[in-house]
Steps between C-alpha positions, in 0.01 A plus 500: 500500500442426129820551292342402171606752231209699364577531132354804310437483126620772261235739393611417142392138531192388309294485816410135450592207724749377242874495539576815291626751748792614721442500870680685782518458878683672783744234630623720793557865580747553222440200268252453219438168324373462148375195308321425179167325564574218259816405694408589860793308650761708315520814724735797456569704814656846495530802721276804475765723331544294176125424490422880509740558225351224288145626548601855412670378187193300395262792584708755291553270213873470525475127469322515172693333228637742256501414136799581281 
């Protein structure tokens, strides 16, 4: 059985083959791994709960930097 991660690029990446995107993969039933394509050996792994909260915050604009 092949256990090589299948990384998925963000839909916000430029679509090219360059190293300008964030990638995700399912590490196990409850773990998700993230990496930036220009540093593929640096992998951040988290559980589905915090990842869901992060994606919702991004989608709703709650992570947008507010200006004074």
